[in-house]
VOBA-1610 file (N, C-alpha, C; in pm, whole numbers, padded with zeros to 5 digits, always signed):
BEGIN
Gly+00114+01071+00434Gly+00139+01155+00550Gly+00281+01137+00601Val+00314+01211+00705Val+00448+01206+00763Val+00439+01159+00908Pro+00473+01033+00936Pro+00468+00982+01073Pro+00571+01050+01161Gln+00541+01061+01288Gln+00635+01117+01384Gln+00709+01002+01452Tyr+00801+00941+01376Tyr+00869+00822+01423Tyr+00935+00845+01559Gly+00909+00750+01650Gly+00967+00757+01782Gly+00889+00842+01879Gly+00783+00909+01834Gly+00707+00999+01920Gly+00561+00961+01931Thr+00485+01047+01997Thr+00341+01028+02012Thr+00269+01159+01984Leu+00141+01150+01956Leu+00059+01268+01931Leu-00081+01239+01983Val-00131+01326+02070Val-00263+01309+02129Val-00356+01415+02074Gly-00479+01375+02038Gly-00574+01471+01984Gly-00716+01421+01997Thr-00812+01508+01963Thr-00953+01471+01964Thr-00998+01440+01822Val-01083+01340+01809Val-01128+01294+01678Val-01255+01367+01637Val-01257+01414+01512Val-01374+01483+01456Val-01415+01412+01328Tyr-01545+01387+01314Tyr-01599+01328+01191Tyr-01686+01435+01124Pro-01645+01485+01008Pro-01716+01598+00947Pro-01859+01563+00905Lys-01947+01661+00913Lys-02085+01641+00872Lys-02099+01644+00720Ala-02004+01708+00655Ala-02003+01714+00508Ala-01863+01681+00459Asn-01854+01642+00331Asn-01725+01608+00272Asn-01655+01499+00354Gln-01729+01394+00386Gln-01679+01291+00477Gln-01570+01204+00415Gly-01551+01215+00285Gly-01440+01144+00221Gly-01318+01232+00206Ala-01334+01362+00237Ala-01225+01460+00229Ala-01164+01468+00089Cys-01246+01446-00013Cys-01197+01454-00150Cys-01207+01595-00208Lys-01272+01684-00135Lys-01283+01824-00176Lys-01224+01911-00066Ile-01189+02034-00101Ile-01135+02123+00001Ile-01248+02164+00095Phe-01217+02173+00223Phe-01321+02200+00323Phe-01366+02346+00323Asp-01290+02432+00256Asp-01333+02572+00244Asp-01467+02582+00171Glu-01493+02488+00081Glu-01620+02489+00008Glu-01739+02466+00100Phe-01713+02407+00216Phe-01819+02377+00312Phe-01810+02465+00436Asp-01717+02563+00430Asp-01696+02655+00542Asp-01667+02577+00671Ile-01577+02479+00661Ile-01541+02395+00775Ile-01393+02411+00805Ser-01360+02427+00933Ser-01221+02437+00975Ser-01197+02342+01093Phe-01078+02284+01096Phe-01043+02193+01204Phe-00925+02245+01286Lys-00901+02374+01277Lys-00792+02433+01355Lys-00827+02428+01503Ser-00734+02378+01583Ser-00760+02366+01726Ser-00756+02502+01794Lys-00833+02517+01899Lys-00836+02642+01973Lys-00712+02655+02059Pro-00671+02777+02092Pro-00553+02797+02177Pro-00566+02718+02308Gly-00466+02637+02338Gly-00469+02558+02460Gly-00543+02426+02446Gly-00609+02406+02331Gly-00684+02283+02310Gly-00600+02174+02244Leu-00654+02054+02242Leu-00584+01942+02179Leu-00592+01953+02027Pro-00494+01900+01957Pro-00499+01898+01810Pro-00620+01817+01762Thr-00663+01844+01639Thr-00777+01774+01582Thr-00730+01663+01489Phe-00783+01542+01513Phe-00760+01429+01424Phe-00886+01412+01340Leu-00874+01423+01211Leu-00990+01415+01124Leu-01016+01271+01081Leu-01136+01222+01108Leu-01178+01089+01066Leu-01252+01101+00933Val-01204+01032+00831Val-01267+01039+00699Val-01290+00899+00645Asn-01376+00890+00544Asn-01408+00761+00484Asn-01311+00728+00371Arg-01282+00602+00355Arg-01197+00558+00244Arg-01277+00561+00113Gly-01206+00584+00002Gly-01270+00575-00129Gly-01283+00708-00200Asp-01306+00701-00333Asp-01337+00814-00421Asp-01218+00902-00458Cys-01108+00897-00384Cys-00991+00976-00421Cys-00869+00919-00350Phe-00751+00968-00385Phe-00627+00917-00327Phe-00619+00949-00177Phe-00549+00861-00103Phe-00524+00886+00039Phe-00454+01020+00058Thr-00361+01049-00032Thr-00283+01172-00017Thr-00369+01297-00032Leu-00468+01292-00121Leu-00556+01407-00138Leu-00639+01429-00012Lys-00681+01322+00052Lys-00755+01333+00177Lys-00668+01403+00283Ala-00542+01358+00291Ala-00451+01416+00389Ala-00426+01564+00360Trp-00409+01597+00233Trp-00381+01736+00195Trp-00500+01827+00227Asn-00620+01784+00194Asn-00739+01865+00222Asn-00760+01881+00373Ala-00732+01775+00448Ala-00745+01783+00594Ala-00641+01879+00651Gln-00520+01870+00601Gln-00413+01958+00650Gln-00446+02104+00623Lys-00494+02133+00503Lys-00528+02272+00469Lys-00641+02325+00558Ala-00726+02233+00607Ala-00837+02276+00693Ala-00797+02284+00839Gly-00670+02253+00870Gly-00622+02269+01007Gly-00609+02142+01088Ala-00638+02026+01030Ala-00627+01901+01105Ala-00480+01867+01131Ala-00456+01802+01245Ala-00319+01765+01283Ala-00284+01624+01238Ala-00387+01544+01205Ala-00366+01407+01159Ala-00494+01359+01090Val-00481+01254+01011Val-00596+01198+00939Val-00609+01050+00970Leu-00731+01008+01002Leu-00762+00866+01021Leu-00858+00827+00909Val-00815+00738+00821Val-00898+00694+00709Val-00964+00563+00747Ala-01097+00564+00760Ala-01171+00445+00799Ala-01196+00357+00677Asp-01154+00233+00683Asp-01176+00140+00572Asp-01326+00120+00553Asn-01365+00086+00430Asn-01507+00066+00401Asn-01543-00081+00384Gln-01447-00169+00416Gln-01473-00313+00414Gln-01399-00378+00529Asp-01453-00491+00577Asp-01384-00568+00680Asp-01277-00651+00613Glu-01152-00612+00630Glu-01041-00679+00563Glu-00912-00645+00634Ser-00805-00715+00597Ser-00674-00683+00652Ser-00631-00547+00597Leu-00567-00467+00680Leu-00528-00334+00638Leu-00408-00340+00545Ile-00400-00241+00456Ile-00288-00229+00363Ile-00203-00110+00402Thr-00087-00098+00341Thr-00004+00021+00358Thr-00043+00121+00252Met-00078+00242+00293Met-00119+00344+00197Met+00002+00388+00115Asp-00022+00416-00012Asp+00087+00447-00104Asp+00067+00584-00166Thr+00178+00643-00211Thr+00173+00771-00281Thr+00139+00746-00427Pro+00038+00813-00482Pro-00001+00790-00622Pro+00100+00848-00719Glu+00097+00794-00841Glu+00185+00845-00946Glu+00105+00941-01033Glu+00082+01062-00983Glu+00007+01161-01059Glu+00102+01239-01148Lys+00057+01272-01268Lys+00143+01341-01363Lys+00103+01486-01385Asn-00013+01527-01332Asn-00057+01664-01356Asn-00006+01758-01248Ala-00040+01884-01264Ala+00013+01987-01174Ala-00033+01969-01031Ser-00151+01908-01012Ser-00204+01893-00876Ser-00116+01804-00790Ala-00028+01726-00855Ala+00058+01636-00778Ala+00159+01712-00693Lys+00173+01842-00716Lys+00268+01922-00639Lys+00236+01921-00490Tyr+00109+01900-00456Tyr+00071+01902-00314Tyr+00135+01786-00238Leu+00174+01680-00310Leu+00232+01563-00244Leu+00355+01600-00163Gln+00432+01696-00213Gln+00555+01736-00146Gln+00529+01824-00025Asn+00405+01870-00009Asn+00375+01966+00098Asn+00296+01906+00214Ile+00270+01777+00209Ile+00197+01713+00319Ile+00291+01693+00437Thr+00252+01743+00553Thr+00337+01735+00672Thr+00271+01663+00788Ile+00140+01635+00779Ile+00071+01571+00890Ile+00071+01419+00872Pro+00062+01343+00981Pro+00056+01197+00970Pro-00083+01149+00932Ser-00090+01031+00874Ser-00219+00971+00840Ser-00212+00821+00867Ala-00328+00761+00889Ala-00332+00617+00917Ala-00461+00558+00864Leu-00452+00438+00810Leu-00570+00363+00769Leu-00614+00276+00886Ile-00740+00288+00927Ile-00790+00210+01039Ile-00899+00114+00991Ser-00925+00012+01068Ser-01023-00089+01029Ser-01164-00031+01027Lys-01251-00096+00952Lys-01390-00052+00942Lys-01458-00057+01079Ser-01430-00162+01156Ser-01494-00176+01287Ser-01454-00063+01381Leu-01326-00027+01380Leu-01281+00084+01465Leu-01342+00215+01416Gly-01344+00234+01284Gly-01403+00355+01229Gly-01549+00369+01265Asp-01623+00258+01256Asp-01766+00260+01292Asp-01785+00295+01439Ser-01698+00242+01524Ser-01709+00270+01668Ser-01683+00418+01697Leu-01582+00474+01631Leu-01551+00616+01650Leu-01666+00704+01601Lys-01720+00670+01484Lys-01832+00749+01429Lys-01953+00744+01522Lys-01981+00627+01577Lys-02095+00611+01667Lys-02078+00696+01792Ala-01959+00693+01850Ala-01933+00771+01971Ala-01945+00920+01944Ile-01891+00964+01830Ile-01896+01106+01796Ile-02040+01149+01770Thr-02118+01063+01704Thr-02258+01093+01675Thr-02338+01113+01804Phe-02303+01038+01908Phe-02371+01049+02037Phe-02318+01164+02122Gly-02228+01243+02063Gly-02179+01361+02132Gly-02065+01337+02228Glu-02007+01219+02224Glu-01895+01189+02313Glu-01767+01254+02262Met-01681+01291+02356Met-01550+01343+02319Met-01455+01224+02303Val-01402+01207+02184Val-01314+01094+02156Val-01170+01143+02148Lys-01088+01094+02238Lys-00947+01133+02241Lys-00862+01012+02207Ile-00767+01031+02117Ile-00682+00920+02070Ile-00535+00961+02079Ser-00453+00863+02111Ser-00308+00884+02111Ser-00247+00803+01997Leu-00180+00872+01907Leu-00108+00805+01799Leu+00035+00781+01848Asp+00077+00657+01845Asp+00205+00619+01905Asp+00294+00553+01799Trp+00409+00615+01773Trp+00503+00561+01674Trp+00630+00506+01740Thr+00630+00493+01871Thr+00752+00448+01938Thr+00790+00306+01896Glu+00687+00222+01868Glu+00716+00085+01828Glu+00747+00073+01680Ser+00735+00184+01605Ser+00761+00177+01462Ser+00910+00183+01431Leu+00989+00220+01531Leu+01134+00221+01512Leu+01189+00079+01525Pro+01298+00049+01456Pro+01357-00085+01467Pro+01390-00118+01612His+01368-00242+01649His+01401-00285+01784His+01553-00296+01799Pro+01603-00276+01919Pro+01749-00277+01940Pro+01809-00417+01934Asp+01797-00482+01817Asp+01853-00616+01802Asp+01971-00616+01705Glu+02024-00495+01681Glu+02141-00477+01596Glu+02113-00512+01450Arg+01986-00510+01410Arg+01951-00533+01270Arg+01892-00406+01210Val+01921-00383+01085Val+01860-00273+01011Val+01734-00327+00944Glu+01620-00265+00971Glu+01493-00308+00912Glu+01455-00213+00799Tyr+01422-00268+00683Tyr+01384-00182+00572Tyr+01276-00248+00487Glu+01203-00164+00414Glu+01096-00211+00327Glu+01131-00179+00182Phe+01085-00264+00093Phe+01114-00244-00049Phe+00983-00249-00127Trp+00948-00137-00191Trp+00826-00129-00271Trp+00858-00169-00414Thr+00782-00262-00469Thr+00816-00315-00600Thr+00691-00355-00677Asn+00712-00412-00795Asn+00603-00451-00883Asn+00657-00555-00982Ser+00579-00656-01014Ser+00626-00759-01106Ser+00612-00719-01252Asn+00545-00608-01279Asn+00527-00559-01416Asn+00663-00527-01479Asp+00690-00580-01598Asp+00818-00550-01663Asp+00800-00476-01795Glu+00679-00418-01815Glu+00651-00347-01940Glu+00614-00201-01917Cys+00663-00141-01808Cys+00628-00001-01781Cys+00742+00094-01819Gly+00831+00047-01905Gly+00934+00135-01957Gly+01056+00149-01868Pro+01122+00265-01874Pro+01247+00287-01799Pro+01235+00263-01649Lys+01118+00294-01593Lys+01100+00276-01449Lys+01112+00128-01411Cys+01046+00042-01488Cys+01053-00103-01461Cys+01194-00155-01485Asp+01256-00107-01591Asp+01393-00151-01623Asp+01489-00112-01511Ser+01474+00010-01462Ser+01561+00059-01355Ser+01541-00021-01227Gln+01416-00052-01197Gln+01386-00127-01075Gln+01446-00266-01081Met+01429-00335-01193Met+01483-00470-01204Met+01635-00469-01204Glu+01694-00367-01262Glu+01840-00355-01261Glu+01890-00341-01117Phe+01816-00263-01038Phe+01852-00247-00896Phe+01842-00381-00823Val+01733-00454-00847Val+01713-00583-00780Val+01827-00678-00813Lys+01865-00685-00941Lys+01972-00775-00982Lys+02105-00735-00918Asn+02133-00604-00914Asn+02261-00557-00860Asn+02268-00568-00708Phe+02154-00552-00642Phe+02152-00550-00495Phe+02129-00689-00437Lys+02086-00781-00519Lys+02049-00916-00473Lys+02158-00981-00387Gly+02280-00986-00436Gly+02388-01054-00364Gly+02412-00994-00227Ala+02422-00862-00221Ala+02446-00795-00094Ala+02328-00814+00001Ala+02206-00804-00053Ala+02086-00819+00030Ala+02080-00957+00093Gln+02113-01059+00015Gln+02107-01196+00068Gln+02212-01221+00175Val+02332-01170+00154Val+02439-01188+00253Val+02402-01117+00384Leu+02354-00994+00372Leu+02316-00917+00491Leu+02204-00986+00568Glu+02109-01045+00494Glu+01996-01113+00557Glu+02042-01244+00623Gln+02124-01320+00553Gln+02169-01449+00605Gln+02254-01433+00731Lys+02330-01325+00739Lys+02416-01303+00856Lys+02345-01229+00969Gly+02217-01198+00947Gly+02140-01136+01054Gly+02160-00987+01071Tyr+02217-00921+00970Tyr+02240-00777+00981Tyr+02116-00695+00942Thr+02030-00754+00859Thr+01913-00680+00811Thr+01788-00767+00818Gln+01675-00698+00812Gln+01545-00765+00799Gln+01462-00680+00704Phe+01421-00738+00593Phe+01347-00659+00495Phe+01211-00721+00467Ile+01119-00637+00416Ile+00986-00682+00377Ile+00952-00618+00242Pro+00921-00698+00141Pro+00878-00640+00013Pro+00730-00606+00017His+00693-00497-00047His+00553-00457-00059His+00520-00437-00206Tyr+00395-00462-00241Tyr+00352-00448-00380Tyr+00244-00341-00391Ile+00267-00248-00481Ile+00176-00136-00498Ile+00046-00184-00562Thr-00066-00137-00509Thr-00196-00173-00565Thr-00286-00051-00570Trp-00380-00053-00662Trp-00478+00054-00676Trp-00617-00007-00655Tyr-00720+00076-00658Tyr-00856+00024-00650Tyr-00941+00093-00756Cys-01053+00032-00791Cys-01143+00089-00891Cys-01260+00156-00821Pro-01286+00284-00848Pro-01402+00351-00787Pro-01531+00275-00818Glu-01621+00274-00723Glu-01743+00195-00735Glu-01822+00228-00862Ala-01820+00353-00903Ala-01897+00394-01021Ala-01848+00329-01150Phe-01725+00276-01148Phe-01667+00219-01270Phe-01647+00068-01262Leu-01704+00003-01161Leu-01680-00139-01140Leu-01720-00226-01259Leu-01822-00184-01332Leu-01871-00264-01445Leu-01804-00228-01577Ser-01712-00133-01574Ser-01645-00092-01697Ser-01543-00197-01740Glu-01512-00198-01869Glu-01414-00294-01921Glu-01276-00268-01862Gln-01247-00141-01834Gln-01117-00108-01776Gln-01099-00174-01640Cys-01201-00163-01555Cys-01191-00223-01422Cys-01188-00375-01430Lys-01269-00430-01519Lys-01273-00576-01531Lys-01140-00633-01576Ser-01067-00559-01659Ser-00940-00610-01711Ser-00822-00577-01620Gln-00838-00479-01532Gln-00725-00436-01449Gln-00736-00478-01303Cys-00850-00534-01264Cys-00874-00558-01121Cys-00918-00701-01092Ile-00901-00739-00965Ile-00956-00863-00912Ile-01037-00827-00788Asn-01111-00925-00738Asn-01189-00907-00615Asn-01283-00788-00625His-01360-00783-00734His-01462-00681-00754His-01405-00538-00748Gly-01291-00520-00812Gly-01232-00387-00820Gly-01151-00344-00700Arg-01132-00435-00606Arg-01062-00398-00482Arg-00912-00385-00502Tyr-00855-00470-00588Tyr-00711-00468-00609Tyr-00684-00460-00759Cys-00617-00355-00800Cys-00596-00329-00943Cys-00452-00290-00972Ala-00417-00300-01100Ala-00288-00252-01149Ala-00311-00199-01291Pro-00236-00098-01332Pro-00253-00044-01467Pro-00220-00148-01573Asp-00284-00136-01688Asp-00254-00225-01800Asp-00107-00209-01838Pro-00031-00317-01844Pro+00114-00308-01871Pro+00149-00232-01998Glu+00073-00258-02106Glu+00103-00192-02234Glu+00021-00066-02257Gln-00066-00033-02159Gln-00159+00080-02176Gln-00247+00061-02298Asp-00277-00064-02329Asp-00361-00098-02444Asp-00446-00218-02404Phe-00577-00196-02384Phe-00664-00302-02335Phe-00693-00410-02439Ser-00653-00387-02563Ser-00686-00481-02670Ser-00577-00585-02695Lys-00463-00573-02628Lys-00356-00668-02655Lys-00273-00693-02530Gly-00194-00799-02535Gly-00101-00828-02428Gly-00167-00868-02298Tyr-00096-00845-02189Tyr-00145-00881-02057Tyr-00229-00769-01997Asp-00314-00806-01902Asp-00400-00710-01834Asp-00344-00674-01697Gly-00397-00566-01642Gly-00355-00525-01509Gly-00380-00632-01404Lys-00490-00707-01420Lys-00520-00811-01321Lys-00416-00923-01323Asp-00350-00943-01439Asp-00242-01042-01444Asp-00125-00998-01356Val-00100-00867-01355Val+00007-00812-01271Val-00029-00828-01123Val-00156-00801-01089Val-00200-00814-00950Val-00179-00957-00900Val-00215-01055-00983Val-00201-01195-00944Val-00054-01234-00928Gln+00032-01187-01019Gln+00174-01218-01006Gln+00234-01149-00883Asn+00189-01027-00855Asn+00234-00959-00733Asn+00195-01039-00610Leu+00071-01088-00610Leu+00023-01169-00498Leu+00106-01297-00484Arg+00140-01356-00598Arg+00220-01479-00595Arg+00359-01452-00535Gln+00420-01339-00572Gln+00552-01306-00518Gln+00544-01273-00369Ala+00438-01203-00330Ala+00420-01171-00188Ala+00398-01299-00108Cys+00324-01393-00166Cys+00299-01521-00101Cys+00429-01599-00086Phe+00512-01597-00191Phe+00639-01669-00185Phe+00725-01613-00072Phe+00728-01480-00059Phe+00807-01421+00049Phe+00755-01466+00185Lys+00623-01470+00200Lys+00565-01510+00328Lys+00605-01652+00364Val+00600-01741+00266Val+00639-01881+00290Val+00788-01888+00324Ala+00871-01820+00245Ala+01015-01822+00269Ala+01050-01761+00404Asn+00983-01652+00438Asn+01011-01584+00565Asn+00973-01672+00684Glu+00857-01738+00674Glu+00814-01826+00782Glu+00903-01950+00792Ser+00972-01981+00684Ser+01067-02093+00684Ser+01208-02045+00720Arg+01217-01918+00759Arg+01343-01856+00801Arg+01447-01850+00689Lys+01397-01837+00566Lys+01486-01818+00452Lys+01433-01708+00362Pro+01411-01587+00417Pro+01351-01479+00338Pro+01435-01436+00219Trp+01566-01463+00224Trp+01653-01420+00115Trp+01624-01492-00017Leu+01550-01604-00011Leu+01515-01675-00134Leu+01421-01593-00223Trp+01354-01494-00163Trp+01267-01407-00242Trp+01345-01339-00354Trp+01469-01300-00325Trp+01551-01234-00426Trp+01580-01328-00542Asp+01601-01457-00514Asp+01623-01554-00620Asp+01498-01567-00707Tyr+01383-01573-00639Tyr+01259-01593-00713Tyr+01228-01476-00807Val+01234-01353-00755Val+01194-01239-00839Val+01292-01216-00954Thr+01421-01239-00931Thr+01517-01220-01040Thr+01503-01331-01144Asp+01484-01455-01099Asp+01466-01566-01194Asp+01336-01550-01272Phe+01231-01505-01204Phe+01103-01485-01273Phe+01116-01378-01381Ala+01183-01268-01348Ala+01201-01160-01446Ala+01281-01207-01566Leu+01378-01294-01543Leu+01463-01344-01651Leu+01393-01450-01736Arg+01319-01539-01671Arg+01262-01654-01741Arg+01117-01634-01786Cys+01049-01535-01729Cys+00905-01520-01757Cys+00868-01378-01802Pro+00938-01321-01899Pro+00907-01184-01941Pro+00777-01174-02021Met+00714-01060-02011Met+00590-01037-02086Met+00614-01038-02237Lys+00728-00985-02279Lys+00756-00975-02422Lys+00757-01112-02489Glu+00795-01214-02414Glu+00799-01350-02469Glu+00673-01429-02436Lys+00574-01359-02383Lys+00445-01420-02348Lys+00461-01536-02250Lys+00552-01518-02154Lys+00576-01621-02053Lys+00538-01574-01912Tyr+00471-01461-01906Tyr+00430-01403-01777Tyr+00306-01478-01727Thr+00326-01604-01688Thr+00214-01693-01658Thr+00236-01768-01527Lys+00129-01830-01481Lys+00136-01912-01360Lys+00228-02031-01382Asp+00220-02095-01500Asp+00303-02211-01527Asp+00451-02176-01520Cys+00487-02062-01577Cys+00628-02021-01574Cys+00671-01990-01431Ala+00583-01924-01355Ala+00615-01892-01216Ala+00634-02020-01135Asp+00548-02120-01159Asp+00559-02246-01086Asp+00690-02318-01118Lys+00735-02307-01244Lys+00862-02370-01282Lys+00979-02304-01210Val+00972-02172-01195Val+01077-02101-01122Val+01078-02145-00976Ile+00960-02152-00916Ile+00949-02193-00776Ile+00997-02337-00759Gln+00961-02422-00856Gln+01003-02562-00850Gln+01155-02574-00859Ser+01216-02490-00940Ser+01362-02494-00954Ser+01431-02454-00824Leu+01358-02382-00739Leu+01412-02342-00609Leu+01379-02445-00501Gly+01304-02549-00541Gly+01271-02656-00447Gly+01160-02624-00350Trp+01068-02532-00390Trp+00966-02487-00296Trp+00824-02507-00346Leu+00804-02573-00457Leu+00672-02576-00519Leu+00565-02637-00429Met+00592-02750-00365Met+00491-02817-00284Met+00447-02731-00167Leu+00544-02678-00092Leu+00511-02596+00025Leu+00439-02469-00017Tyr+00488-02406-00124Tyr+00427-02283-00173Tyr+00284-02308-00220Thr+00262-02417-00295Thr+00130-02448-00348Thr+00029-02469-00236Met+00069-02540-00132Met-00020-02563-00019Met-00055-02432+00050Phe+00044-02346+00066Phe+00021-02219+00134Phe-00070-02129+00051Phe-00041-02120-00080Phe-00118-02033-00169Phe-00262-02081-00179Tyr-00284-02212-00172Tyr-00418-02269-00183Tyr-00504-02229-00063Phe-00442-02228+00056Phe-00519-02199+00176Phe-00518-02051+00213Leu-00448-01967+00134Leu-00438-01824+00163Leu-00574-01757+00150
//
């Protein structure tokens, strides 16, 4: 979706009686969420799962909704929703999404559904004023990445960027000019396929967190779940470094890991990662943190 950075949006929440996952177009159910003249915009509450977040937003937008609230289906820490890498023609809708969307906790979603079921009018204000950088003279930015180094030109280009930008990023961070946060892309396995070999090899935590097979061949090399674990390890390292007020060390770790632990040399392992962390003098602190995570 498209957040209205710096602004707010007030609307009434609607939970559809059909197509509650918003994975199909609402025209099939003769449902419209267009607000009446003079009325508040409609915020569509939908369930997480079964299709991409972006498809939910697109179907809601076409039905007239002004925003989408995706209710999580498990009690867990919220993630940042990501744009899928679709290769077919249907991916064209990604460029046409104009409404904002947000992932909300299961408990909040359940509360909203309960109130709506009882016929209550639920009004919500979406506020993005705090999403802008605070006036502390720092530029805040996020970097989406992946530890996979076998996805072809895309992976090569990403690592080349990291290597080239590393020096500047560290100087800017050390001098207090910037504040950055790395994020790692993750997928999930639909419930209907949880017992499949594909999900078992590409996912951890019962299909909750997945990554594509690096070689696109389930019979050889590393599995997608290996990528998920390495991503988690890198995210954990950043958290430890950031809490120790040395977030710029993350750049050292990811570049050293890419250089010393490539998949092609069969070194994409925990032992190799630990050696990189140890060379940076952080193994003990990192191990304690990762153990209790």
